[in-house]
C-alpha positions as CSV (number, residue, x, y, z in Angstrom):
1,M,0.0,0.1,0.0
2,T,1.3,3.4,-0.9
3,T,1.5,6.5,1.3
4,A,-1.2,8.0,-1.1
5,D,-3.5,5.1,-0.4
6,T,-3.0,5.4,3.4
7,R,-3.7,9.3,3.1
8,T,-6.8,8.6,1.0
9,S,-8.0,6.0,3.6
10,A,-7.2,8.5,6.5
11,G,-9.5,11.0,4.8
12,L,-12.3,8.6,3.9
13,V,-12.5,7.0,7.3
14,P,-13.2,10.1,9.3
15,A,-15.7,11.4,7.1
16,A,-17.6,8.0,6.7
17,A,-17.2,7.4,10.5
18,L,-19.1,10.8,11.2
19,G,-21.5,10.7,8.3
20,A,-22.7,7.2,8.5
21,P,-24.1,7.3,12.1
22,T,-25.3,10.9,11.7
23,F,-27.4,9.9,8.7
24,L,-28.5,6.8,10.5
25,L,-29.6,9.2,13.4
26,L,-31.5,11.5,11.1
27,Y,-33.3,8.5,9.7
28,G,-34.2,7.3,13.1
29,L,-35.7,10.7,14.0
30,L,-37.6,11.0,10.7
31,R,-38.9,7.4,11.3
32,L,-40.4,8.6,14.6
33,V,-41.9,11.7,12.8
34,D,-43.3,9.4,10.2
35,G,-45.0,7.3,12.8
36,L,-46.6,10.2,14.8
37,D,-49.9,9.6,12.9
38,G,-50.0,6.0,13.8
39,D,-49.0,4.9,10.2
40,R,-45.6,4.6,8.6
41,G,-45.3,4.7,5.0
42,P,-44.8,6.8,1.8
43,G,-44.8,10.4,2.6
44,W,-42.2,13.2,2.9
45,A,-40.7,11.8,6.2
46,W,-40.6,8.3,4.9
47,N,-38.9,9.2,1.8
48,V,-36.5,11.7,3.1
49,G,-35.8,9.3,6.1
50,H,-35.2,6.4,3.7
51,T,-32.9,8.5,1.5
52,F,-30.8,9.3,4.7
53,F,-30.8,5.6,5.6
54,L,-29.5,4.8,2.1
55,V,-26.8,7.5,2.3
56,A,-25.8,6.1,5.8
57,F,-25.2,2.6,4.4
58,V,-23.3,3.9,1.4
59,L,-21.1,5.7,4.0
60,F,-20.8,2.5,6.1
61,A,-19.5,0.8,2.9
62,V,-17.0,3.6,2.5
63,L,-16.0,3.1,6.2
64,L,-15.5,-0.7,5.7
65,V,-13.3,-0.2,2.7
66,G,-11.3,2.6,4.4
67,L,-10.8,0.6,7.5
68,R,-9.6,-2.3,5.3
69,R,-7.0,-0.1,3.6
70,L,-5.7,1.1,7.0
71,L,-5.6,-2.3,8.5
72,L,-3.7,-3.8,5.5
73,A,-1.0,-1.2,6.1
74,A,-1.0,-1.4,9.8
75,A,-1.6,-5.1,10.4
76,P,-0.6,-6.8,7.2
77,R,-0.2,-10.2,9.1
78,Q,-4.0,-10.2,9.5
79,R,-4.8,-9.8,5.8
80,V,-7.0,-12.8,5.6
81,L,-9.1,-11.8,8.6
82,T,-9.3,-8.2,7.3
83,E,-10.5,-9.3,3.8
84,A,-13.0,-11.8,5.2
85,A,-14.5,-9.1,7.6
86,T,-14.7,-6.6,4.9
87,A,-16.4,-9.0,2.6
88,L,-19.0,-9.9,5.2
89,G,-19.5,-6.2,6.2
90,L,-19.9,-5.3,2.4
91,A,-22.3,-8.3,1.9
92,G,-24.5,-7.1,4.8
93,T,-24.4,-3.5,3.6
94,A,-25.6,-4.7,0.2
95,G,-28.5,-6.4,1.9
96,F,-29.4,-3.2,3.6
97,L,-29.1,-1.2,0.4
98,W,-31.4,-3.7,-1.4
99,V,-34.1,-3.5,1.2
100,I,-33.9,0.4,1.4
101,L,-34.1,0.7,-2.4
102,G,-37.0,-1.6,-2.3
103,D,-38.7,0.6,0.4
104,L,-38.1,3.7,-1.7
105,F,-39.1,2.0,-5.0
106,P,-41.8,-0.6,-4.5
107,A,-41.7,-1.7,-8.1
108,L,-38.1,-2.6,-7.6
109,A,-39.0,-4.7,-4.4
110,D,-41.7,-6.5,-6.4
111,A,-39.4,-7.2,-9.2
112,A,-36.5,-8.3,-7.2
113,P,-37.4,-9.0,-3.5
114,L,-34.7,-9.9,-1.2
115,P,-34.8,-13.6,-0.2
116,D,-35.8,-14.2,3.4
117,P,-32.5,-15.7,4.6
118,A,-30.7,-12.7,3.1
119,M,-33.0,-10.5,5.0
120,V,-32.0,-12.2,8.3
121,L,-28.4,-12.6,7.5
122,G,-27.7,-9.1,6.1
123,P,-27.7,-7.2,9.4
124,L,-25.6,-9.9,11.0
125,L,-23.0,-10.0,8.2
126,F,-22.8,-6.2,8.5
127,Q,-22.4,-6.2,12.2
128,A,-19.9,-9.0,12.2
129,G,-17.7,-7.4,9.5
130,I,-17.7,-3.9,10.9
131,L,-17.1,-5.0,14.5
132,T,-14.2,-7.3,13.5
133,L,-12.6,-4.5,11.6
134,L,-13.1,-2.1,14.6
135,V,-11.6,-4.8,17.0
136,Q,-8.6,-5.2,14.6
137,T,-8.3,-1.5,14.5
138,A,-8.3,-1.2,18.2
139,T,-5.7,-4.0,18.5
140,A,-3.5,-2.2,16.1
141,R,-3.7,0.7,18.5
142,L,-5.3,2.9,15.9
143,L,-8.4,3.3,18.1
144,P,-9.2,3.1,21.9
145,A,-10.4,-0.4,23.0
146,W,-13.8,1.0,23.9
147,T,-14.7,1.9,20.4
148,P,-16.0,-1.4,19.3
149,V,-17.7,-1.9,22.7
150,L,-19.7,1.4,22.1
151,V,-20.6,0.5,18.6
152,V,-21.9,-3.0,19.9
153,L,-23.9,-1.2,22.5
154,G,-25.4,0.9,19.7
155,F,-26.5,-2.1,17.8
156,V,-28.4,-3.5,20.9
157,P,-31.3,-0.8,21.2
158,I,-31.9,-1.1,17.4
159,A,-32.2,-4.8,17.6
160,V,-34.5,-4.5,20.6
161,N,-37.0,-1.9,19.0
162,L,-36.6,0.2,15.8
163,D,-38.1,3.1,17.7
164,L,-34.7,3.2,19.7
165,L,-32.9,3.8,16.5
166,P,-31.9,7.4,17.4
167,L,-30.4,6.1,20.6
168,G,-28.5,3.3,18.8
169,A,-27.2,5.7,16.2
170,A,-25.9,8.2,18.9
171,L,-24.1,5.4,20.6
172,I,-22.5,4.2,17.3
173,L,-21.7,7.8,16.4
174,G,-19.9,8.1,19.9
175,G,-18.1,4.8,19.2
176,L,-16.8,5.9,15.9
177,L,-15.8,9.5,16.9
178,P,-12.1,8.5,17.7
179,L,-11.8,7.7,13.9
180,Q,-11.8,11.6,13.5
181,R,-8.2,11.8,14.6
182,L,-7.2,9.9,11.6
183,R,-8.0,13.1,9.6
184,D,-4.7,14.4,10.8
185,G,-2.8,11.3,9.9
186,A,-2.5,10.3,13.6
187,A,-2.1,6.5,13.9
188,G,-2.0,5.7,17.5
């Protein structure tokens, strides 16, 4: 990996680490607004919220790729684990994107529904992938050890009840904030 690749990753990672959970938080808030009338479905809050959800997962994909690049430079002996975690995370992200696009465009969902096993596995693959990369990043001393812990704690309320999505997104944002120091090229 070249120095330019590392600098590019150091720029992508902080932006995605801030943007992804922020857009997830905005989606969660708009989801609550959308449900105030007792019904969730197409309308301005639904459409804008799902667009934010889409952007969040595009940024999570950017984060996965950026963490991969950083780890290949910082921990090259863990290449197989890094590549596997990235693949899992991106597969899960693809599942989320498929569902979100189907929510935004019902004709697409009708034409190409996500298979039920993929619907269940997608979130698990995403979580396993990103958490593995975050643990590796913390092990390489690029992040504090509490970062992956706080991100896991952010996933819990989302799994319990989607109405807790803003809380979960805020915890994930707090967990990913230490990645902001990579903007200055800090590595430890």
